[in-house]
MARKETI-855403 format. One line per field, with one value per residue: z, y, x of N, C-alpha, C, O, CB in turn; residue number from 0. Coordinates in steps of 0.02 Angstrom, whole numbers, plus 50000, padded with zeros to 5 digits. Glycine has a CB too. Layout:
BEGIN
n_zz	[Z/...]
n_yy	[Y/...]
n_xx	[X/...]
ca_zz	[Z/...]
ca_yy	[Y/...]
ca_xx	[X/...]
c_zz	[Z/...]
c_yy	[Y/...]
c_xx	[X/...]
o_zz	[Z/...]
o_yy	[Y/...]
o_xx	[X/...]
cb_zz	[Z/...]
cb_yy	[Y/...]
cb_xx	[X/...]
timar	[NUM/...]
end
This chain:
BEGIN
n_zz	[51089/50997/50951/50881/50776/50711/50677/50592/50489/50442/50397/50295/50208/50173/50104/49994/49934/49903/49811/49708/49677/49636/49520/49422/49455/49440/49304/49248/49293/49224/49101/49024/48955/49065/49096/49061/49163/49276/49290/49317/49439/49528/49516/49560/49693/49739/49755/49864/50031/50130/50069/50012/49866/49737/49607/49491/49437/49401/49299/49207/49179/49113/49005/48939/48906/48796/48795/48741/48744/48760/48812/48927/48997/49019/49100/49210/49256/49286/49384/49484/49518/49563/49677/49753/49778/49858/49966/50008/50048/50153/50241/50265/50333/50443/50607/50671/50767/50739/50611/50640/50710/50607/50500/50565/50676/50650/50508/50469/50524/50453/50319/50331/50358/50235/50153/50217/50200/50060/49983/49834/49753/49825/49814/49675/49655/49739/49671/49546/49566/49623/49757/49914/49872/49902/50040/50058/50000/50092/50210/50161/50152/50289/50328/50268/50144/49990/49883/49743/49699/49742/49658/49529/49534/49573/49465/49360/49405/49408/49273/49214/49275/49223/49086/49075/49114/49007/48902/48945/48951/48853]
n_yy	[48776/48873/48817/48706/48771/48832/48718/48655/48751/48748/48615/48614/48707/48636/48529/48597/48648/48528/48468/48564/48561/48429/48424/48545/48607/48501/48475/48594/48593/48483/48538/48535/48572/48613/48498/48443/48357/48400/48527/48494/48423/48519/48620/48555/48530/48661/48699/48632/48652/48666/48697/48832/48912/49024/48986/49042/49114/49010/48953/49059/49061/48936/48958/49063/48994/48926/48818/48713/48798/48762/48631/48656/48739/48649/48553/48636/48669/48542/48491/48590/48582/48449/48454/48549/48481/48380/48460/48506/48384/48347/48454/48424/48304/48323/48390/48554/48603/48543/48595/48733/48742/48715/48809/48925/49015/49143/49158/49055/49100/49221/49175/49092/49188/49256/49154/49126/49249/49282/49164/49074/49174/49210/49093/49092/49216/49202/49101/49157/49255/49282/49219/49132/49007/48874/48864/48915/48811/48710/48763/48772/48637/48605/48678/48611/48654/48665/48542/48525/48657/48713/48649/48689/48834/48854/48799/48884/49007/48979/48951/49076/49151/49088/49103/49241/49251/49182/49271/49379/49329/49233]
n_xx	[50849/50888/51006/50958/50895/51004/51076/50985/50979/51111/51115/51017/51076/51192/51133/51076/51193/51258/51167/51170/51308/51328/51258/51239/51363/51455/51442/51487/51619/51666/51666/51550/51390/51258/51123/50952/50912/50985/50931/50797/50807/50862/50767/50650/50689/50700/50569/50524/50468/50565/50682/50710/50742/50801/50726/50681/50785/50868/50791/50792/50930/50950/50866/50932/51047/51007/50918/50783/50638/50497/50512/50588/50500/50394/50460/50489/50360/50306/50397/50388/50251/50244/50328/50258/50140/50187/50229/50102/50042/50129/50103/49970/49978/50064/50081/50037/50125/50249/50274/50274/50393/50482/50461/50431/50328/50275/50288/50204/50079/50063/50053/49941/49846/49839/49787/49665/49600/49603/49603/49591/49647/49761/49838/49860/49929/50043/50107/50129/50220/50391/50384/50376/50299/50298/50294/50168/50093/50118/50059/49929/49897/49898/49788/49689/49649/49560/49611/49603/49580/49699/49793/49749/49754/49885/49955/49912/49964/50103/50124/50097/50202/50319/50301/50314/50449/50506/50478/50555/50687/50702]
ca_zz	[51033/50949/50922/50831/50718/50676/50649/50535/50437/50414/50362/50233/50165/50147/50054/49934/49903/49874/49751/49656/49659/49602/49456/49380/49470/49410/49231/49232/49307/49169/49041/48985/48968/49110/49059/49086/49226/49330/49298/49349/49508/49568/49515/49606/49762/49757/49772/49927/50079/50173/50027/49972/49820/49684/49548/49432/49410/49369/49236/49161/49159/49063/48945/48906/48880/48733/48801/48708/48793/48780/48855/48991/49030/49041/49157/49266/49282/49316/49446/49534/49541/49603/49742/49792/49800/49916/50020/50031/50084/50216/50283/50282/50378/50500/50653/50669/50811/50702/50556/50670/50726/50546/50460/50609/50691/50616/50437/50464/50537/50397/50260/50346/50351/50163/50127/50245/50174/49987/49953/49769/49729/49860/49783/49608/49660/49767/49619/49488/49586/49656/49829/49938/49861/49933/50109/50050/49989/50156/50254/50132/50174/50360/50335/50229/50088/49934/49845/49672/49688/49749/49597/49472/49539/49574/49396/49321/49428/49384/49200/49202/49295/49178/49020/49081/49114/48938/48863/48967/48941/48797]
ca_yy	[48791/48909/48770/48666/48814/48838/48653/48646/48797/48721/48554/48634/48738/48582/48493/48640/48649/48462/48460/48608/48538/48365/48430/48599/48616/48447/48483/48651/48570/48439/48580/48516/48614/48582/48464/48448/48321/48443/48579/48464/48406/48580/48655/48518/48543/48730/48708/48600/48706/48673/48716/48890/48934/49067/48944/49083/49129/48948/48948/49110/49038/48883/48988/49100/48945/48901/48758/48713/48831/48723/48575/48686/48761/48588/48526/48681/48662/48475/48484/48635/48555/48388/48475/48582/48429/48349/48509/48504/48321/48352/48498/48389/48249/48342/48436/48625/48614/48524/48644/48797/48740/48712/48870/48982/49030/49205/49144/49015/49143/49269/49139/49071/49247/49268/49101/49137/49310/49287/49099/49057/49229/49204/49038/49115/49270/49174/49060/49197/49298/49243/49216/49063/48971/48808/48872/48922/48744/48675/48790/48753/48569/48608/48707/48568/48694/48624/48518/48538/48728/48725/48626/48732/48903/48850/48787/48946/49058/48959/48959/49148/49172/49063/49134/49307/49240/49164/49333/49422/49300/49186]
ca_xx	[50806/50928/51054/50921/50884/51068/51092/50940/51001/51173/51098/50983/51127/51234/51094/51072/51259/51270/51125/51198/51375/51325/51223/51267/51434/51493/51442/51531/51686/51684/51660/51491/51332/51209/51070/50884/50907/51009/50880/50737/50823/50869/50703/50606/50713/50686/50498/50508/50462/50623/50740/50690/50795/50775/50724/50668/50851/50890/50753/50819/50997/50942/50836/50985/51094/50981/50877/50718/50595/50438/50533/50608/50438/50359/50497/50480/50292/50297/50435/50359/50188/50258/50354/50205/50093/50221/50223/50033/50032/50165/50063/49908/49993/50106/50048/50057/50182/50310/50283/50293/50465/50521/50457/50420/50258/50255/50280/50143/50021/50056/50029/49873/49804/49828/49743/49598/49569/49598/49592/49620/49688/49825/49875/49880/49979/50105/50140/50148/50276/50445/50371/50384/50237/50303/50269/50096/50065/50123/50007/49865/49885/49881/49721/49644/49626/49537/49669/49592/49592/49771/49827/49730/49780/49959/49977/49901/50013/50170/50124/50105/50269/50371/50292/50345/50522/50525/50478/50609/50754/50704]
c_zz	[50978/50913/50869/50768/50677/50643/50588/50476/50403/50373/50295/50184/50134/50093/49989/49897/49870/49810/49694/49631/49618/49534/49413/49392/49438/49334/49209/49240/49249/49101/48994/49002/49016/49070/49094/49152/49285/49343/49338/49423/49552/49572/49563/49679/49785/49775/49833/49983/50122/50134/49983/49931/49766/49617/49484/49398/49373/49301/49185/49135/49104/48999/48905/48874/48816/48737/48765/48758/48810/48825/48924/49031/49058/49103/49219/49297/49317/49382/49501/49562/49584/49673/49785/49816/49861/49976/50051/50073/50151/50265/50307/50336/50443/50543/50648/50711/50775/50648/50584/50687/50662/50507/50502/50616/50654/50541/50425/50471/50479/50336/50271/50337/50278/50134/50152/50212/50099/49950/49887/49741/49761/49827/49714/49613/49687/49715/49558/49503/49619/49732/49850/49934/49891/50005/50108/50041/50054/50203/50228/50151/50247/50371/50300/50173/50030/49888/49771/49657/49694/49686/49538/49477/49545/49503/49354/49341/49404/49309/49182/49218/49244/49106/49020/49079/49044/48895/48882/48947/48881/48733]
c_yy	[48826/48863/48727/48707/48820/48773/48639/48689/48771/48659/48569/48665/48685/48543/48533/48640/48582/48451/48502/48582/48474/48368/48483/48607/48563/48455/48541/48630/48524/48473/48556/48564/48578/48552/48471/48411/48365/48500/48552/48450/48469/48618/48622/48533/48613/48744/48667/48653/48716/48690/48775/48916/48977/49030/48983/49102/49068/48940/48997/49089/48986/48911/49026/49053/48911/48836/48767/48740/48792/48663/48601/48708/48701/48558/48570/48673/48595/48468/48529/48607/48492/48407/48508/48533/48393/48395/48508/48441/48321/48396/48464/48337/48269/48394/48507/48637/48598/48575/48712/48799/48742/48779/48932/48999/49092/49194/49103/49059/49192/49234/49115/49129/49262/49216/49112/49196/49308/49221/49087/49112/49227/49150/49060/49166/49243/49134/49101/49245/49256/49246/49143/49025/48901/48810/48880/48854/48703/48698/48772/48681/48566/48632/48666/48608/48647/48606/48535/48612/48745/48707/48672/48801/48906/48844/48851/49001/49042/48969/49033/49171/49150/49088/49204/49300/49222/49227/49379/49395/49253/49222]
c_xx	[50846/50977/51020/50910/50948/51087/51049/50961/51064/51158/51064/51032/51172/51197/51090/51139/51275/51230/51153/51266/51373/51290/51258/51342/51477/51497/51487/51604/51711/51678/51605/51435/51285/51151/51002/50874/50929/50959/50821/50750/50827/50803/50653/50625/50696/50614/50478/50513/50524/50687/50721/50749/50763/50774/50708/50734/50879/50855/50781/50888/50992/50911/50889/51037/51068/50941/50811/50666/50531/50455/50552/50547/50399/50394/50488/50411/50282/50334/50408/50294/50198/50282/50299/50152/50123/50218/50153/50021/50068/50127/50000/49920/50028/50070/50075/50119/50248/50325/50304/50367/50507/50521/50446/50347/50233/50242/50216/50081/50009/50027/49958/49825/49788/49779/49672/49563/49555/49592/49629/49665/49758/49868/49902/49936/50045/50143/50161/50205/50330/50438/50377/50318/50239/50279/50193/50063/50066/50068/49938/49847/49865/49810/49667/49610/49607/49595/49662/49605/49666/49808/49811/49762/49856/49985/49969/49951/50083/50175/50134/50176/50321/50362/50322/50422/50546/50527/50536/50678/50759/50716]
o_zz	[50919/50853/50818/50712/50616/50586/50537/50419/50342/50318/50244/50124/50074/50042/49935/49836/49815/49760/49638/49571/49570/49496/49373/49345/49412/49304/49158/49199/49230/49049/48933/49057/49008/49017/49147/49194/49336/49401/49385/49465/49606/49625/49601/49720/49843/49807/49852/49981/50147/50165/49922/49959/49750/49574/49429/49336/49320/49252/49127/49077/49054/48944/48844/48823/48786/48686/48760/48808/48868/48872/48975/49091/49114/49151/49274/49359/49371/49430/49559/49622/49635/49722/49845/49869/49909/50032/50112/50128/50202/50323/50364/50380/50493/50517/50624/50693/50781/50640/50556/50679/50664/50485/50477/50567/50629/50514/50378/50430/50460/50304/50224/50312/50261/50096/50113/50198/50077/49890/49885/49710/49728/49815/49698/49578/49660/49715/49522/49457/49642/49767/49809/49984/49905/50029/50151/50070/50068/50233/50267/50166/50266/50417/50302/50157/50023/49856/49739/49606/49657/49662/49502/49429/49525/49482/49317/49298/49381/49285/49138/49178/49223/49070/48971/49046/49022/48855/48839/48928/48861/48681]
o_yy	[48809/48870/48712/48681/48813/48772/48614/48667/48773/48650/48539/48651/48689/48526/48505/48633/48580/48427/48477/48581/48466/48321/48467/48612/48578/48442/48536/48647/48527/48441/48555/48592/48518/48577/48501/48432/48368/48518/48583/48464/48471/48644/48656/48548/48623/48794/48668/48694/48771/48698/48767/48938/48969/49042/48959/49106/49075/48923/48979/49099/48990/48888/49020/49069/48871/48802/48823/48707/48789/48648/48571/48698/48704/48540/48544/48670/48592/48442/48508/48608/48484/48378/48497/48543/48378/48373/48509/48445/48298/48379/48475/48326/48234/48435/48517/48679/48635/48596/48745/48850/48769/48802/48988/48997/49093/49217/49116/49056/49204/49260/49118/49120/49279/49234/49106/49193/49330/49221/49089/49098/49241/49161/49047/49160/49260/49132/49080/49274/49200/49272/49098/49013/48872/48764/48854/48841/48667/48656/48758/48665/48529/48610/48683/48597/48594/48650/48556/48628/48786/48745/48692/48823/48955/48880/48870/49036/49087/48992/49049/49207/49191/49094/49225/49339/49244/49235/49414/49434/49235/49190]
o_xx	[50839/50989/51051/50915/50947/51112/51073/50960/51070/51186/51081/51030/51188/51227/51099/51141/51302/51257/51159/51279/51411/51292/51301/51381/51531/51549/51520/51646/51769/51685/51613/51432/51273/51134/50996/50833/50895/50947/50798/50707/50798/50784/50618/50582/50679/50599/50419/50558/50534/50740/50715/50799/50704/50817/50721/50738/50909/50888/50792/50903/51027/50929/50892/51066/51105/50932/50786/50653/50512/50418/50533/50544/50374/50361/50480/50405/50252/50307/50405/50283/50165/50258/50295/50123/50088/50204/50145/49992/50041/50118/49978/49878/50022/50033/50131/50161/50297/50382/50347/50400/50563/50573/50452/50309/50177/50192/50179/50036/49952/49981/49917/49769/49732/49734/49624/49503/49502/49578/49691/49716/49808/49927/49960/49987/50098/50204/50206/50234/50317/50482/50381/50285/50186/50246/50159/50011/50018/50033/49892/49789/49820/49776/49608/49552/49638/49624/49710/49637/49692/49850/49857/49793/49887/50031/50015/49977/50119/50227/50174/50207/50363/50411/50353/50455/50599/50573/50563/50722/50814/50719]
cb_zz	[51054/50983/50976/50860/50740/50724/50702/50554/50465/50470/50405/50248/50205/50204/50081/49953/49955/49924/49766/49682/49721/49645/49466/49394/49545/49427/49206/49277/49374/49170/49004/48999/48901/49161/49051/49034/49224/49314/49229/49313/49512/49537/49444/49592/49766/49700/49713/49941/50124/50211/49984/50018/49789/49678/49557/49451/49466/49414/49249/49197/49220/49091/48964/48955/48933/48687/48874/48681/48767/48717/48823/48978/48980/48985/49140/49243/49225/49267/49433/49504/49481/49567/49733/49750/49743/49899/49995/49971/50041/50205/50246/50220/50343/50476/50725/50693/50875/50671/50515/50734/50765/50501/50410/50585/50766/50625/50409/50518/50602/50381/50245/50419/50382/50125/50147/50320/50190/49962/49941/49720/49744/49934/49775/49572/49706/49828/49598/49463/49635/49635/49847/50011/49787/49930/50144/49991/49935/50189/50261/50054/50163/50397/50308/50275/50065/49895/49855/49653/49738/49809/49580/49469/49599/49618/49364/49332/49504/49402/49169/49243/49364/49179/49002/49147/49164/48908/48872/49041/49003/48793]
cb_yy	[48834/48966/48726/48643/48884/48860/48597/48663/48866/48704/48509/48683/48788/48535/48478/48712/48667/48408/48481/48679/48527/48315/48448/48665/48616/48379/48494/48712/48532/48377/48582/48441/48632/48634/48390/48421/48257/48472/48606/48400/48368/48626/48657/48442/48532/48774/48688/48540/48692/48609/48656/48946/48874/49131/48890/49147/49152/48887/48962/49178/49010/48827/49036/49148/48892/48891/48739/48642/48899/48697/48537/48745/48801/48535/48521/48754/48670/48422/48500/48705/48538/48344/48523/48637/48379/48333/48580/48506/48261/48380/48561/48356/48199/48370/48411/48669/48572/48453/48651/48809/48676/48656/48864/49042/49039/49259/49106/48959/49181/49301/49079/49043/49307/49264/49032/49148/49369/49324/49089/49042/49296/49187/48975/49145/49325/49131/49004/49236/49354/49270/49246/49064/48966/48783/48934/48969/48706/48688/48867/48760/48526/48653/48778/48537/48746/48661/48443/48518/48769/48686/48554/48739/48936/48790/48730/48971/49062/48885/48933/49188/49143/48988/49138/49342/49184/49113/49370/49431/49264/49147]
cb_xx	[50747/50964/51085/50853/50860/51123/51082/50868/51013/51223/51053/50925/51169/51257/51023/51052/51314/51252/51052/51206/51417/51291/51148/51231/51445/51461/51370/51515/51689/51639/51726/51471/51296/51182/51087/50835/50950/51078/50856/50717/50889/50923/50674/50610/50789/50704/50456/50557/50404/50635/50765/50662/50833/50817/50672/50628/50900/50875/50678/50824/51036/50899/50779/51020/51109/51037/50866/50699/50576/50402/50593/50655/50394/50356/50573/50489/50241/50321/50509/50348/50143/50310/50413/50173/50077/50295/50240/49984/50055/50237/50046/49878/50034/50175/50054/50000/50176/50302/50218/50252/50481/50495/50401/50459/50249/50308/50342/50142/50030/50125/50075/49869/49838/49895/49768/49603/49613/49656/49521/49564/49654/49814/49830/49820/49953/50090/50095/50088/50251/50513/50301/50410/50222/50375/50303/50080/50104/50192/50014/49867/49947/49931/49720/49590/49680/49481/49678/49519/49551/49799/49806/49653/49748/49983/49937/49829/50012/50183/50059/50055/50287/50371/50215/50323/50542/50475/50412/50606/50775/50640]
timar	[0/1/2/3/4/5/6/7/8/9/10/11/12/13/14/15/16/17/18/19/20/21/22/23/24/25/26/27/28/29/30/31/32/33/34/35/36/37/38/39/40/41/42/43/44/45/46/47/48/49/50/51/52/53/54/55/56/57/58/59/60/61/62/63/64/65/66/67/68/69/70/71/72/73/74/75/76/77/78/79/80/81/82/83/84/85/86/87/88/89/90/91/92/93/94/95/96/97/98/99/100/101/102/103/104/105/106/107/108/109/110/111/112/113/114/115/116/117/118/119/120/121/122/123/124/125/126/127/128/129/130/131/132/133/134/135/136/137/138/139/140/141/142/143/144/145/146/147/148/149/150/151/152/153/154/155/156/157/158/159/160/161/162/163/164/165/166/167/168/169]
end
């Protein structure tokens, strides 16, 4: 069991490094400014439940680099929402046993507790703060949480988070 965990961790790390290297790393190596495609790819990947990355830092980096903020904000919201919808669908389709092995039973139980107790507020808060909202979307799918509410409150939380980042770094 431990070997599977280590192997999974190494595999996920390699995927993150490859995505970063083939996008931003390549552009820096070629002495070009990173582009919106690389931002979108990394940002989308960061919101998938199995690739937890600090995408808020990525957003701030691109904002400081002078990217058009409304375009950057739109790309961030669209990619985050697309990834979270995928997380929800995976949670909806995959059994708890498989998910427990991937994210851990404790993390699942803790997130389930937040959703059960606070519902929409949990979705909003997890998305407005740099927390693992992708795991929340996965668990919401497993719990058959209302999809429409997930989309609405996720979007509102993400919008608030990125507007705050724009004011801080834009």
